[in-house]
mmCIF file as gemmi writes it, N, C-alpha and C atoms, coordinates in Angstrom:
data_model
loop_
_atom_site.group_PDB
_atom_site.id
_atom_site.type_symbol
_atom_site.label_atom_id
_atom_site.label_alt_id
_atom_site.label_comp_id
_atom_site.label_asym_id
_atom_site.label_entity_id
_atom_site.label_seq_id
_atom_site.pdbx_PDB_ins_code
_atom_site.Cartn_x
_atom_site.Cartn_y
_atom_site.Cartn_z
_atom_site.occupancy
_atom_site.B_iso_or_equiv
_atom_site.pdbx_formal_charge
_atom_site.auth_seq_id
_atom_site.auth_asym_id
_atom_site.pdbx_PDB_model_num
ATOM 1 N N . MET Axp A 1 ? -24.924 -60.514 97.033 1 0 ? 1 A 1
ATOM 2 C CA . MET Axp A 1 ? -23.789 -60.745 97.515 1 0 ? 1 A 1
ATOM 3 C C . MET Axp A 1 ? -23.585 -59.993 98.818 1 0 ? 1 A 1
ATOM 4 N N . THR Axp A 2 ? -23.013 -60.314 99.75 1 0 ? 2 A 1
ATOM 5 C CA . THR Axp A 2 ? -22.709 -59.814 101.124 1 0 ? 2 A 1
ATOM 6 C C . THR Axp A 2 ? -21.216 -59.543 100.963 1 0 ? 2 A 1
ATOM 7 N N . PRO Axp A 3 ? -20.812 -58.247 100.926 1 0 ? 3 A 1
ATOM 8 C CA . PRO Axp A 3 ? -19.271 -57.966 101.058 1 0 ? 3 A 1
ATOM 9 C C . PRO Axp A 3 ? -18.778 -58.304 102.486 1 0 ? 3 A 1
ATOM 10 N N . ALA Axp A 4 ? -17.442 -58.306 102.653 1 0 ? 4 A 1
ATOM 11 C CA . ALA Axp A 4 ? -16.647 -58.536 104.015 1 0 ? 4 A 1
ATOM 12 C C . ALA Axp A 4 ? -17.217 -57.728 104.976 1 0 ? 4 A 1
ATOM 13 N N . SER Axp A 5 ? -17.838 -56.557 104.781 1 0 ? 5 A 1
ATOM 14 C CA . SER Axp A 5 ? -18.3 -55.815 106.072 1 0 ? 5 A 1
ATOM 15 C C . SER Axp A 5 ? -19.487 -56.467 106.576 1 0 ? 5 A 1
ATOM 16 N N . GLY Axp A 6 ? -20.022 -57.523 105.928 1 0 ? 6 A 1
ATOM 17 C CA . GLY Axp A 6 ? -21.272 -58.141 106.429 1 0 ? 6 A 1
ATOM 18 C C . GLY Axp A 6 ? -22.482 -57.518 106.015 1 0 ? 6 A 1
ATOM 19 N N . LEU Axp A 7 ? -22.412 -56.226 105.409 1 0 ? 7 A 1
ATOM 20 C CA . LEU Axp A 7 ? -23.781 -55.597 104.879 1 0 ? 7 A 1
ATOM 21 C C . LEU Axp A 7 ? -24.018 -55.939 103.449 1 0 ? 7 A 1
ATOM 22 N N . PRO Axp A 8 ? -25.102 -56.038 103.012 1 0 ? 8 A 1
ATOM 23 C CA . PRO Axp A 8 ? -25.284 -56.327 101.746 1 0 ? 8 A 1
ATOM 24 C C . PRO Axp A 8 ? -25.34 -55.199 100.814 1 0 ? 8 A 1
ATOM 25 N N . ALA Axp A 9 ? -24.962 -55.366 99.56 1 0 ? 9 A 1
ATOM 26 C CA . ALA Axp A 9 ? -25.011 -54.475 98.527 1 0 ? 9 A 1
ATOM 27 C C . ALA Axp A 9 ? -26.433 -53.884 98.427 1 0 ? 9 A 1
ATOM 28 N N . TRP Axp A 10 ? -26.569 -52.631 98.059 1 0 ? 10 A 1
ATOM 29 C CA . TRP Axp A 10 ? -27.941 -52.008 97.704 1 0 ? 10 A 1
ATOM 30 C C . TRP Axp A 10 ? -28.345 -52.858 96.38 1 0 ? 10 A 1
ATOM 31 N N . ASP Axp A 11 ? -29.654 -53.045 96.438 1 0 ? 11 A 1
ATOM 32 C CA . ASP Axp A 11 ? -30.268 -53.771 95.238 1 0 ? 11 A 1
ATOM 33 C C . ASP Axp A 11 ? -31.651 -52.944 94.929 1 0 ? 11 A 1
ATOM 34 N N . GLU Axp A 12 ? -31.701 -52.611 93.619 1 0 ? 12 A 1
ATOM 35 C CA . GLU Axp A 12 ? -33.012 -51.786 93.325 1 0 ? 12 A 1
ATOM 36 C C . GLU Axp A 12 ? -34.189 -52.628 93.4 1 0 ? 12 A 1
ATOM 37 N N . ASN Axp A 13 ? -34.25 -53.91 93.541 1 0 ? 13 A 1
ATOM 38 C CA . ASN Axp A 13 ? -35.291 -54.665 93.424 1 0 ? 13 A 1
ATOM 39 C C . ASN Axp A 13 ? -35.76 -55.122 94.931 1 0 ? 13 A 1
ATOM 40 N N . THR Axp A 14 ? -34.963 -54.697 95.859 1 0 ? 14 A 1
ATOM 41 C CA . THR Axp A 14 ? -35.272 -55.074 97.301 1 0 ? 14 A 1
ATOM 42 C C . THR Axp A 14 ? -35.978 -53.97 98.019 1 0 ? 14 A 1
ATOM 43 N N . VAL Axp A 15 ? -37.022 -54.432 98.735 1 0 ? 15 A 1
ATOM 44 C CA . VAL Axp A 15 ? -37.681 -53.483 99.592 1 0 ? 15 A 1
ATOM 45 C C . VAL Axp A 15 ? -36.908 -53.344 101.015 1 0 ? 15 A 1
ATOM 46 N N . TYR Axp A 16 ? -36.543 -52.1 101.41 1 0 ? 16 A 1
ATOM 47 C CA . TYR Axp A 16 ? -35.785 -51.886 102.614 1 0 ? 16 A 1
ATOM 48 C C . TYR Axp A 16 ? -36.873 -51.024 103.485 1 0 ? 16 A 1
ATOM 49 N N . VAL Axp A 17 ? -36.697 -51.337 104.738 1 0 ? 17 A 1
ATOM 50 C CA . VAL Axp A 17 ? -37.376 -50.691 105.865 1 0 ? 17 A 1
ATOM 51 C C . VAL Axp A 17 ? -36.659 -49.615 106.672 1 0 ? 17 A 1
ATOM 52 N N . GLY Axp A 18 ? -37.18 -48.819 107.537 1 0 ? 18 A 1
ATOM 53 C CA . GLY Axp A 18 ? -36.248 -48.087 108.315 1 0 ? 18 A 1
ATOM 54 C C . GLY Axp A 18 ? -35.452 -48.861 109.314 1 0 ? 18 A 1
ATOM 55 N N . GLY Axp A 19 ? -34.087 -48.462 109.234 1 0 ? 19 A 1
ATOM 56 C CA . GLY Axp A 19 ? -33.197 -49.194 110.056 1 0 ? 19 A 1
ATOM 57 C C . GLY Axp A 19 ? -32.371 -50.02 109.196 1 0 ? 19 A 1
ATOM 58 N N . ASP Axp A 20 ? -32.709 -50.536 108.023 1 0 ? 20 A 1
ATOM 59 C CA . ASP Axp A 20 ? -31.876 -51.316 107.201 1 0 ? 20 A 1
ATOM 60 C C . ASP Axp A 20 ? -30.561 -50.728 106.742 1 0 ? 20 A 1
ATOM 61 N N . ARG Axp A 21 ? -29.536 -51.414 106.632 1 0 ? 21 A 1
ATOM 62 C CA . ARG Axp A 21 ? -28.167 -50.864 106.288 1 0 ? 21 A 1
ATOM 63 C C . ARG Axp A 21 ? -27.796 -51.496 104.973 1 0 ? 21 A 1
ATOM 64 N N . VAL Axp A 22 ? -27.202 -50.8 104.157 1 0 ? 22 A 1
ATOM 65 C CA . VAL Axp A 22 ? -26.675 -51.338 102.981 1 0 ? 22 A 1
ATOM 66 C C . VAL Axp A 22 ? -25.309 -50.717 102.424 1 0 ? 22 A 1
ATOM 67 N N . LEU Axp A 23 ? -24.617 -51.392 101.605 1 0 ? 23 A 1
ATOM 68 C CA . LEU Axp A 23 ? -23.358 -50.586 100.885 1 0 ? 23 A 1
ATOM 69 C C . LEU Axp A 23 ? -23.877 -50.102 99.515 1 0 ? 23 A 1
ATOM 70 N N . TYR Axp A 24 ? -23.38 -49.082 99.176 1 0 ? 24 A 1
ATOM 71 C CA . TYR Axp A 24 ? -23.749 -48.51 97.869 1 0 ? 24 A 1
ATOM 72 C C . TYR Axp A 24 ? -22.386 -47.906 97.455 1 0 ? 24 A 1
ATOM 73 N N . GLN Axp A 25 ? -21.772 -48.277 96.463 1 0 ? 25 A 1
ATOM 74 C CA . GLN Axp A 25 ? -20.477 -47.724 95.822 1 0 ? 25 A 1
ATOM 75 C C . GLN Axp A 25 ? -19.479 -47.347 97.025 1 0 ? 25 A 1
ATOM 76 N N . GLY Axp A 26 ? -19.374 -48.446 97.835 1 0 ? 26 A 1
ATOM 77 C CA . GLY Axp A 26 ? -18.414 -48.443 99.006 1 0 ? 26 A 1
ATOM 78 C C . GLY Axp A 26 ? -18.748 -47.659 100.262 1 0 ? 26 A 1
ATOM 79 N N . VAL Axp A 27 ? -20.065 -47.005 100.278 1 0 ? 27 A 1
ATOM 80 C CA . VAL Axp A 27 ? -20.463 -46.186 101.299 1 0 ? 27 A 1
ATOM 81 C C . VAL Axp A 27 ? -21.574 -46.765 102.036 1 0 ? 27 A 1
ATOM 82 N N . GLU Axp A 28 ? -21.636 -46.753 103.349 1 0 ? 28 A 1
ATOM 83 C CA . GLU Axp A 28 ? -22.651 -47.475 104.065 1 0 ? 28 A 1
ATOM 84 C C . GLU Axp A 28 ? -23.801 -46.434 104.224 1 0 ? 28 A 1
ATOM 85 N N . TYR Axp A 29 ? -25.115 -46.893 104.104 1 0 ? 29 A 1
ATOM 86 C CA . TYR Axp A 29 ? -26.276 -46.002 104.198 1 0 ? 29 A 1
ATOM 87 C C . TYR Axp A 29 ? -27.25 -46.751 105.035 1 0 ? 29 A 1
ATOM 88 N N . ARG Axp A 30 ? -28.135 -46.155 105.617 1 0 ? 30 A 1
ATOM 89 C CA . ARG Axp A 30 ? -29.307 -46.691 106.424 1 0 ? 30 A 1
ATOM 90 C C . ARG Axp A 30 ? -30.567 -46.132 106.012 1 0 ? 30 A 1
ATOM 91 N N . ALA Axp A 31 ? -31.591 -46.942 105.833 1 0 ? 31 A 1
ATOM 92 C CA . ALA Axp A 31 ? -32.921 -46.484 105.331 1 0 ? 31 A 1
ATOM 93 C C . ALA Axp A 31 ? -33.721 -45.785 106.585 1 0 ? 31 A 1
ATOM 94 N N . LYS Axp A 32 ? -34.369 -44.497 106.308 1 0 ? 32 A 1
ATOM 95 C CA . LYS Axp A 32 ? -35.059 -43.899 107.229 1 0 ? 32 A 1
ATOM 96 C C . LYS Axp A 32 ? -36.492 -44.433 107.37 1 0 ? 32 A 1
ATOM 97 N N . TRP Axp A 33 ? -36.936 -44.984 106.195 1 0 ? 33 A 1
ATOM 98 C CA . TRP Axp A 33 ? -38.293 -45.424 105.982 1 0 ? 33 A 1
ATOM 99 C C . TRP Axp A 33 ? -38.307 -46.378 104.865 1 0 ? 33 A 1
ATOM 100 N N . TRP Axp A 34 ? -39.509 -46.894 104.627 1 0 ? 34 A 1
ATOM 101 C CA . TRP Axp A 34 ? -39.746 -47.785 103.528 1 0 ? 34 A 1
ATOM 102 C C . TRP Axp A 34 ? -39.222 -47.26 102.428 1 0 ? 34 A 1
ATOM 103 N N . THR Axp A 35 ? -38.597 -48.026 101.472 1 0 ? 35 A 1
ATOM 104 C CA . THR Axp A 35 ? -38.187 -47.616 100.064 1 0 ? 35 A 1
ATOM 105 C C . THR Axp A 35 ? -37.765 -48.721 99.208 1 0 ? 35 A 1
ATOM 106 N N . LYS Axp A 36 ? -37.828 -48.584 98.019 1 0 ? 36 A 1
ATOM 107 C CA . LYS Axp A 36 ? -37.601 -49.619 96.962 1 0 ? 36 A 1
ATOM 108 C C . LYS Axp A 36 ? -37.132 -48.773 95.658 1 0 ? 36 A 1
ATOM 109 N N . GLY Axp A 37 ? -36.025 -49.109 95.181 1 0 ? 37 A 1
ATOM 110 C CA . GLY Axp A 37 ? -35.654 -48.587 94.063 1 0 ? 37 A 1
ATOM 111 C C . GLY Axp A 37 ? -34.875 -47.14 93.941 1 0 ? 37 A 1
ATOM 112 N N . GLN Axp A 38 ? -35.005 -46.5 94.937 1 0 ? 38 A 1
ATOM 113 C CA . GLN Axp A 38 ? -34.297 -45.13 95.063 1 0 ? 38 A 1
ATOM 114 C C . GLN Axp A 38 ? -32.87 -45.413 95.495 1 0 ? 38 A 1
ATOM 115 N N . ARG Axp A 39 ? -31.925 -44.875 94.668 1 0 ? 39 A 1
ATOM 116 C CA . ARG Axp A 39 ? -30.432 -44.985 95.188 1 0 ? 39 A 1
ATOM 117 C C . ARG Axp A 39 ? -30.112 -44.258 96.411 1 0 ? 39 A 1
ATOM 118 N N . PRO Axp A 40 ? -29.371 -44.883 97.088 1 0 ? 40 A 1
ATOM 119 C CA . PRO Axp A 40 ? -29.028 -44.356 98.325 1 0 ? 40 A 1
ATOM 120 C C . PRO Axp A 40 ? -28.197 -42.944 98.341 1 0 ? 40 A 1
ATOM 121 N N . ASP Axp A 41 ? -27.494 -42.718 97.305 1 0 ? 41 A 1
ATOM 122 C CA . ASP Axp A 41 ? -26.793 -41.53 97.087 1 0 ? 41 A 1
ATOM 123 C C . ASP Axp A 41 ? -27.662 -40.487 96.625 1 0 ? 41 A 1
ATOM 124 N N . GLN Axp A 42 ? -28.878 -40.67 96.483 1 0 ? 42 A 1
ATOM 125 C CA . GLN Axp A 42 ? -29.969 -39.496 96.135 1 0 ? 42 A 1
ATOM 126 C C . GLN Axp A 42 ? -30.669 -39.119 97.37 1 0 ? 42 A 1
ATOM 127 N N . GLY Axp A 43 ? -30.485 -39.231 98.618 1 0 ? 43 A 1
ATOM 128 C CA . GLY Axp A 43 ? -30.921 -38.83 99.748 1 0 ? 43 A 1
ATOM 129 C C . GLY Axp A 43 ? -32.39 -39.433 100.045 1 0 ? 43 A 1
ATOM 130 N N . GLY Axp A 44 ? -33.36 -38.589 100.202 1 0 ? 44 A 1
ATOM 131 C CA . GLY Axp A 44 ? -34.69 -39.126 100.409 1 0 ? 44 A 1
ATOM 132 C C . GLY Axp A 44 ? -34.767 -40.115 101.658 1 0 ? 44 A 1
ATOM 133 N N . PRO Axp A 45 ? -35.169 -41.305 101.414 1 0 ? 45 A 1
ATOM 134 C CA . PRO Axp A 45 ? -35.275 -42.258 102.447 1 0 ? 45 A 1
ATOM 135 C C . PRO Axp A 45 ? -33.849 -42.873 103.183 1 0 ? 45 A 1
ATOM 136 N N . TRP Axp A 46 ? -32.766 -42.448 102.418 1 0 ? 46 A 1
ATOM 137 C CA . TRP Axp A 46 ? -31.583 -42.885 102.883 1 0 ? 46 A 1
ATOM 138 C C . TRP Axp A 46 ? -30.628 -41.789 103.539 1 0 ? 46 A 1
ATOM 139 N N . GLU Axp A 47 ? -29.629 -42.341 104.35 1 0 ? 47 A 1
ATOM 140 C CA . GLU Axp A 47 ? -28.784 -41.334 105.051 1 0 ? 47 A 1
ATOM 141 C C . GLU Axp A 47 ? -27.534 -42.156 105.321 1 0 ? 47 A 1
ATOM 142 N N . ARG Axp A 48 ? -26.379 -41.343 105.148 1 0 ? 48 A 1
ATOM 143 C CA . ARG Axp A 48 ? -25.096 -41.884 105.161 1 0 ? 48 A 1
ATOM 144 C C . ARG Axp A 48 ? -24.882 -42.268 106.575 1 0 ? 48 A 1
ATOM 145 N N . VAL Axp A 49 ? -24.257 -43.472 106.842 1 0 ? 49 A 1
ATOM 146 C CA . VAL Axp A 49 ? -23.781 -43.746 108.211 1 0 ? 49 A 1
ATOM 147 C C . VAL Axp A 49 ? -22.266 -43.566 108.497 1 0 ? 49 A 1
ATOM 148 N N . GLY Axp A 50 ? -22.092 -42.996 109.634 1 0 ? 50 A 1
ATOM 149 C CA . GLY Axp A 50 ? -20.743 -42.716 109.974 1 0 ? 50 A 1
ATOM 150 C C . GLY Axp A 50 ? -20.262 -41.386 109.864 1 0 ? 50 A 1
ATOM 151 N N . ASP Axp A 51 ? -20.721 -40.527 108.849 1 0 ? 51 A 1
ATOM 152 C CA . ASP Axp A 51 ? -20.557 -39.234 108.669 1 0 ? 51 A 1
ATOM 153 C C . ASP Axp A 51 ? -21.846 -38.44 108.392 1 0 ? 51 A 1
ATOM 154 N N . SER Axp A 52 ? -22.436 -37.466 109.252 1 0 ? 52 A 1
ATOM 155 C CA . SER Axp A 52 ? -23.612 -37.064 109.208 1 0 ? 52 A 1
ATOM 156 C C . SER Axp A 52 ? -23.593 -36.178 107.962 1 0 ? 52 A 1
ATOM 157 N N . GLN Axp A 53 ? -24.878 -36.345 107.22 1 0 ? 53 A 1
ATOM 158 C CA . GLN Axp A 53 ? -24.989 -35.602 106.122 1 0 ? 53 A 1
ATOM 159 C C . GLN Axp A 53 ? -25.04 -34.166 106.213 1 0 ? 53 A 1
ATOM 160 N N . ALA Axp A 54 ? -25.425 -33.823 107.715 1 0 ? 54 A 1
ATOM 161 C CA . ALA Axp A 54 ? -25.371 -32.372 107.903 1 0 ? 54 A 1
ATOM 162 C C . ALA Axp A 54 ? -24.084 -31.693 107.75 1 0 ? 54 A 1
ATOM 163 N N . ASN Axp A 55 ? -22.934 -32.586 108.158 1 0 ? 55 A 1
ATOM 164 C CA . ASN Axp A 55 ? -21.618 -31.996 108.101 1 0 ? 55 A 1
ATOM 165 C C . ASN Axp A 55 ? -20.907 -32.301 107.133 1 0 ? 55 A 1
ATOM 166 N N . GLN Axp A 56 ? -21.616 -33.006 105.998 1 0 ? 56 A 1
ATOM 167 C CA . GLN Axp A 56 ? -20.997 -33.225 104.702 1 0 ? 56 A 1
ATOM 168 C C . GLN Axp A 56 ? -21.41 -32.445 103.588 1 0 ? 56 A 1
ATOM 169 N N . SER Axp A 57 ? -20.635 -31.521 103.022 1 0 ? 57 A 1
ATOM 170 C CA . SER Axp A 57 ? -21.091 -30.765 101.904 1 0 ? 57 A 1
ATOM 171 C C . SER Axp A 57 ? -20.898 -31.381 100.599 1 0 ? 57 A 1
ATOM 172 N N . SER Axp A 58 ? -21.728 -31.213 99.705 1 0 ? 58 A 1
ATOM 173 C CA . SER Axp A 58 ? -21.649 -31.911 98.353 1 0 ? 58 A 1
ATOM 174 C C . SER Axp A 58 ? -22.437 -30.784 97.442 1 0 ? 58 A 1
ATOM 175 N N . GLU Axp A 59 ? -22.276 -31.018 96.21 1 0 ? 59 A 1
ATOM 176 C CA . GLU Axp A 59 ? -22.799 -30.021 95.078 1 0 ? 59 A 1
ATOM 177 C C . GLU Axp A 59 ? -24.324 -30.302 95.241 1 0 ? 59 A 1
ATOM 178 N N . TRP Axp A 60 ? -24.968 -29.259 95.31 1 0 ? 60 A 1
ATOM 179 C CA . TRP Axp A 60 ? -26.652 -29.438 95.183 1 0 ? 60 A 1
ATOM 180 C C . TRP Axp A 60 ? -27.062 -30.032 93.934 1 0 ? 60 A 1
ATOM 181 N N . GLN Axp A 61 ? -28.146 -30.876 94.201 1 0 ? 61 A 1
ATOM 182 C CA . GLN Axp A 61 ? -28.837 -31.465 93.162 1 0 ? 61 A 1
ATOM 183 C C . GLN Axp A 61 ? -30.191 -31.481 93.216 1 0 ? 61 A 1
ATOM 184 N N . ALA Axp A 62 ? -30.981 -31.067 92.138 1 0 ? 62 A 1
ATOM 185 C CA . ALA Axp A 62 ? -32.53 -30.854 92.25 1 0 ? 62 A 1
ATOM 186 C C . ALA Axp A 62 ? -33.117 -32.145 92.575 1 0 ? 62 A 1
ATOM 187 N N . THR Axp A 63 ? -32.759 -33.289 92.18 1 0 ? 63 A 1
ATOM 188 C CA . THR Axp A 63 ? -33.494 -34.457 92.32 1 0 ? 63 A 1
ATOM 189 C C . THR Axp A 63 ? -33.19 -35.194 93.728 1 0 ? 63 A 1
ATOM 190 N N . VAL Axp A 64 ? -32.378 -34.647 94.531 1 0 ? 64 A 1
ATOM 191 C CA . VAL Axp A 64 ? -31.985 -35.227 95.853 1 0 ? 64 A 1
ATOM 192 C C . VAL Axp A 64 ? -32.864 -34.324 97.029 1 0 ? 64 A 1
ATOM 193 N N . ALA Axp A 65 ? -33.383 -35.262 97.965 1 0 ? 65 A 1
ATOM 194 C CA . ALA Axp A 65 ? -34.164 -34.741 99.042 1 0 ? 65 A 1
ATOM 195 C C . ALA Axp A 65 ? -33.151 -34.688 100.179 1 0 ? 65 A 1
ATOM 196 N N . TYR Axp A 66 ? -33.005 -33.327 100.623 1 0 ? 66 A 1
ATOM 197 C CA . TYR Axp A 66 ? -32.113 -32.986 101.735 1 0 ? 66 A 1
ATOM 198 C C . TYR Axp A 66 ? -33.077 -32.79 103.063 1 0 ? 66 A 1
ATOM 199 N N . SER Axp A 67 ? -32.586 -33.346 104.197 1 0 ? 67 A 1
ATOM 200 C CA . SER Axp A 67 ? -33.096 -33.164 105.546 1 0 ? 67 A 1
ATOM 201 C C . SER Axp A 67 ? -32.706 -31.991 106.158 1 0 ? 67 A 1
ATOM 202 N N . GLY Axp A 68 ? -33.145 -31.261 107.066 1 0 ? 68 A 1
ATOM 203 C CA . GLY Axp A 68 ? -32.765 -30.041 107.693 1 0 ? 68 A 1
ATOM 204 C C . GLY Axp A 68 ? -31.366 -30.392 108.375 1 0 ? 68 A 1
ATOM 205 N N . GLY Axp A 69 ? -30.548 -29.263 108.176 1 0 ? 69 A 1
ATOM 206 C CA . GLY Axp A 69 ? -29.193 -29.507 108.599 1 0 ? 69 A 1
ATOM 207 C C . GLY Axp A 69 ? -28.043 -29.838 107.526 1 0 ? 69 A 1
ATOM 208 N N . ALA Axp A 70 ? -28.638 -30.444 106.251 1 0 ? 70 A 1
ATOM 209 C CA . ALA Axp A 70 ? -27.868 -30.885 105.322 1 0 ? 70 A 1
ATOM 210 C C . ALA Axp A 70 ? -27.022 -29.693 104.727 1 0 ? 70 A 1
ATOM 211 N N . GLU Axp A 71 ? -25.986 -29.701 104.251 1 0 ? 71 A 1
ATOM 212 C CA . GLU Axp A 71 ? -25.214 -28.711 103.637 1 0 ? 71 A 1
ATOM 213 C C . GLU Axp A 71 ? -24.737 -29.075 102.279 1 0 ? 71 A 1
ATOM 214 N N . VAL Axp A 72 ? -24.894 -28.16 101.376 1 0 ? 72 A 1
ATOM 215 C CA . VAL Axp A 72 ? -24.598 -28.111 99.939 1 0 ? 72 A 1
ATOM 216 C C . VAL Axp A 72 ? -23.789 -27.058 99.543 1 0 ? 72 A 1
ATOM 217 N N . GLU Axp A 73 ? -23.056 -27.309 98.438 1 0 ? 73 A 1
ATOM 218 C CA . GLU Axp A 73 ? -22.383 -26.306 97.692 1 0 ? 73 A 1
ATOM 219 C C . GLU Axp A 73 ? -23.289 -25.96 96.441 1 0 ? 73 A 1
ATOM 220 N N . TYR Axp A 74 ? -23.379 -24.644 96.224 1 0 ? 74 A 1
ATOM 221 C CA . TYR Axp A 74 ? -24.188 -24.23 94.906 1 0 ? 74 A 1
ATOM 222 C C . TYR Axp A 74 ? -23.621 -22.748 94.47 1 0 ? 74 A 1
ATOM 223 N N . ASN Axp A 75 ? -23.187 -22.751 93.319 1 0 ? 75 A 1
ATOM 224 C CA . ASN Axp A 75 ? -22.618 -21.448 92.801 1 0 ? 75 A 1
ATOM 225 C C . ASN Axp A 75 ? -21.516 -20.969 93.761 1 0 ? 75 A 1
ATOM 226 N N . ASN Axp A 76 ? -20.488 -21.902 94.013 1 0 ? 76 A 1
ATOM 227 C CA . ASN Axp A 76 ? -19.32 -21.568 94.93 1 0 ? 76 A 1
ATOM 228 C C . ASN Axp A 76 ? -19.761 -21.082 96.231 1 0 ? 76 A 1
ATOM 229 N N . GLN Axp A 77 ? -20.863 -21.341 96.795 1 0 ? 77 A 1
ATOM 230 C CA . GLN Axp A 77 ? -21.27 -21.004 97.98 1 0 ? 77 A 1
ATOM 231 C C . GLN Axp A 77 ? -21.813 -22.156 98.718 1 0 ? 77 A 1
ATOM 232 N N . ARG Axp A 78 ? -21.655 -22.16 100.006 1 0 ? 78 A 1
ATOM 233 C CA . ARG Axp A 78 ? -22.091 -23.174 100.977 1 0 ? 78 A 1
ATOM 234 C C . ARG Axp A 78 ? -23.431 -22.622 101.624 1 0 ? 78 A 1
ATOM 235 N N . TYR Axp A 79 ? -24.467 -23.683 101.544 1 0 ? 79 A 1
ATOM 236 C CA . TYR Axp A 79 ? -25.819 -23.49 102.073 1 0 ? 79 A 1
ATOM 237 C C . TYR Axp A 79 ? -26.129 -24.624 103.148 1 0 ? 79 A 1
ATOM 238 N N . GLN Axp A 80 ? -27.119 -24.247 104.058 1 0 ? 80 A 1
ATOM 239 C CA . GLN Axp A 80 ? -27.538 -25.338 105.08 1 0 ? 80 A 1
ATOM 240 C C . GLN Axp A 80 ? -29.097 -25.407 104.859 1 0 ? 80 A 1
ATOM 241 N N . ALA Axp A 81 ? -29.712 -26.489 104.761 1 0 ? 81 A 1
ATOM 242 C CA . ALA Axp A 81 ? -31.139 -26.689 104.69 1 0 ? 81 A 1
ATOM 243 C C . ALA Axp A 81 ? -31.748 -26.26 106.096 1 0 ? 81 A 1
ATOM 244 N N . LYS Axp A 82 ? -32.728 -25.504 106.204 1 0 ? 82 A 1
ATOM 245 C CA . LYS Axp A 82 ? -33.376 -25.448 107.386 1 0 ? 82 A 1
ATOM 246 C C . LYS Axp A 82 ? -34.42 -26.492 107.914 1 0 ? 82 A 1
ATOM 247 N N . TRP Axp A 83 ? -34.939 -27.119 106.835 1 0 ? 83 A 1
ATOM 248 C CA . TRP Axp A 83 ? -35.968 -28.234 106.845 1 0 ? 83 A 1
ATOM 249 C C . TRP Axp A 83 ? -35.824 -29.064 105.817 1 0 ? 83 A 1
ATOM 250 N N . TRP Axp A 84 ? -36.629 -30.063 105.603 1 0 ? 84 A 1
ATOM 251 C CA . TRP Axp A 84 ? -36.72 -31.081 104.473 1 0 ? 84 A 1
ATOM 252 C C . TRP Axp A 84 ? -36.892 -30.145 103.093 1 0 ? 84 A 1
ATOM 253 N N . THR Axp A 85 ? -36.145 -30.437 102.093 1 0 ? 85 A 1
ATOM 254 C CA . THR Axp A 85 ? -36.278 -29.78 100.834 1 0 ? 85 A 1
ATOM 255 C C . THR Axp A 85 ? -35.932 -30.834 99.77 1 0 ? 85 A 1
ATOM 256 N N . GLN Axp A 86 ? -36.535 -30.566 98.515 1 0 ? 86 A 1
ATOM 257 C CA . GLN Axp A 86 ? -36.325 -31.2 97.265 1 0 ? 86 A 1
ATOM 258 C C . GLN Axp A 86 ? -36.669 -30.332 96.102 1 0 ? 86 A 1
ATOM 259 N N . GLY Axp A 87 ? -35.646 -29.99 95.239 1 0 ? 87 A 1
ATOM 260 C CA . GLY Axp A 87 ? -35.852 -29.104 94.17 1 0 ? 87 A 1
ATOM 261 C C . GLY Axp A 87 ? -35.821 -27.665 94.406 1 0 ? 87 A 1
ATOM 262 N N . ASP Axp A 88 ? -35.643 -27.257 95.728 1 0 ? 88 A 1
ATOM 263 C CA . ASP Axp A 88 ? -35.785 -25.783 95.98 1 0 ? 88 A 1
ATOM 264 C C . ASP Axp A 88 ? -34.261 -25.252 95.785 1 0 ? 88 A 1
ATOM 265 N N . LYS Axp A 89 ? -34.074 -24.35 94.811 1 0 ? 89 A 1
ATOM 266 C CA . LYS Axp A 89 ? -32.659 -23.927 94.673 1 0 ? 89 A 1
ATOM 267 C C . LYS Axp A 89 ? -32.048 -23.091 95.723 1 0 ? 89 A 1
ATOM 268 N N . PRO Axp A 90 ? -30.635 -23.459 96.213 1 0 ? 90 A 1
ATOM 269 C CA . PRO Axp A 90 ? -30.178 -22.547 97.194 1 0 ? 90 A 1
ATOM 270 C C . PRO Axp A 90 ? -29.976 -21.151 96.606 1 0 ? 90 A 1
ATOM 271 N N . GLY Axp A 91 ? -30.219 -20.215 97.528 1 0 ? 91 A 1
ATOM 272 C CA . GLY Axp A 91 ? -30.048 -18.882 97.155 1 0 ? 91 A 1
ATOM 273 C C . GLY Axp A 91 ? -31.291 -18.087 96.692 1 0 ? 91 A 1
ATOM 274 N N . SER Axp A 92 ? -32.252 -19.115 96.427 1 0 ? 92 A 1
ATOM 275 C CA . SER Axp A 92 ? -33.602 -18.364 95.955 1 0 ? 92 A 1
ATOM 276 C C . SER Axp A 92 ? -34.692 -19.061 96.635 1 0 ? 92 A 1
ATOM 277 N N . ALA Axp A 93 ? -34.577 -19.895 97.477 1 0 ? 93 A 1
ATOM 278 C CA . ALA Axp A 93 ? -35.59 -20.405 98.414 1 0 ? 93 A 1
ATOM 279 C C . ALA Axp A 93 ? -35.361 -20.393 99.95 1 0 ? 93 A 1
ATOM 280 N N . ALA Axp A 94 ? -36.475 -20.007 100.709 1 0 ? 94 A 1
ATOM 281 C CA . ALA Axp A 94 ? -36.251 -19.429 102.057 1 0 ? 94 A 1
ATOM 282 C C . ALA Axp A 94 ? -35.621 -20.872 102.849 1 0 ? 94 A 1
ATOM 283 N N . VAL Axp A 95 ? -35.887 -21.997 102.403 1 0 ? 95 A 1
ATOM 284 C CA . VAL Axp A 95 ? -35.315 -23.174 103.117 1 0 ? 95 A 1
ATOM 285 C C . VAL Axp A 95 ? -33.895 -23.194 103.05 1 0 ? 95 A 1
ATOM 286 N N . TRP Axp A 96 ? -33.153 -22.573 102.356 1 0 ? 96 A 1
ATOM 287 C CA . TRP Axp A 96 ? -31.608 -22.629 102.496 1 0 ? 96 A 1
ATOM 288 C C . TRP Axp A 96 ? -31.09 -21.266 103.048 1 0 ? 96 A 1
ATOM 289 N N . GLN Axp A 97 ? -30.102 -21.653 104.038 1 0 ? 97 A 1
ATOM 290 C CA . GLN Axp A 97 ? -29.301 -20.554 104.673 1 0 ? 97 A 1
ATOM 291 C C . GLN Axp A 97 ? -27.932 -20.495 104.181 1 0 ? 97 A 1
ATOM 292 N N . LEU Axp A 98 ? -27.561 -19.26 103.748 1 0 ? 98 A 1
ATOM 293 C CA . LEU Axp A 98 ? -26.137 -19.15 103.335 1 0 ? 98 A 1
ATOM 294 C C . LEU Axp A 98 ? -25.223 -19.224 104.534 1 0 ? 98 A 1
ATOM 295 N N . LEU Axp A 99 ? -24.252 -19.976 104.466 1 0 ? 99 A 1
ATOM 296 C CA . LEU Axp A 99 ? -23.286 -20.246 105.56 1 0 ? 99 A 1
ATOM 297 C C . LEU Axp A 99 ? -21.945 -19.309 105.343 1 0 ? 99 A 1
């Protein structure tokens, strides 16, 4: 089903390639590379459209892949990723810089 925005809703059975855009829980995402089955809100091959993940802070999750510049909250402190990371805990890994 295509919502009024003209973008299709994300579907776990669809193959997406770089540049494809979808709506997931009312938020627009763009695929950075080939993907199938990975939810857009978990990062990795997906990036939010309209508001850069680098400027958007959210609670750190071990299962999410973060690109350089992404900001997260962890133990009531804000961190920024220096490069791509997944599973590296803020405050105990060199990839994270305390802001």
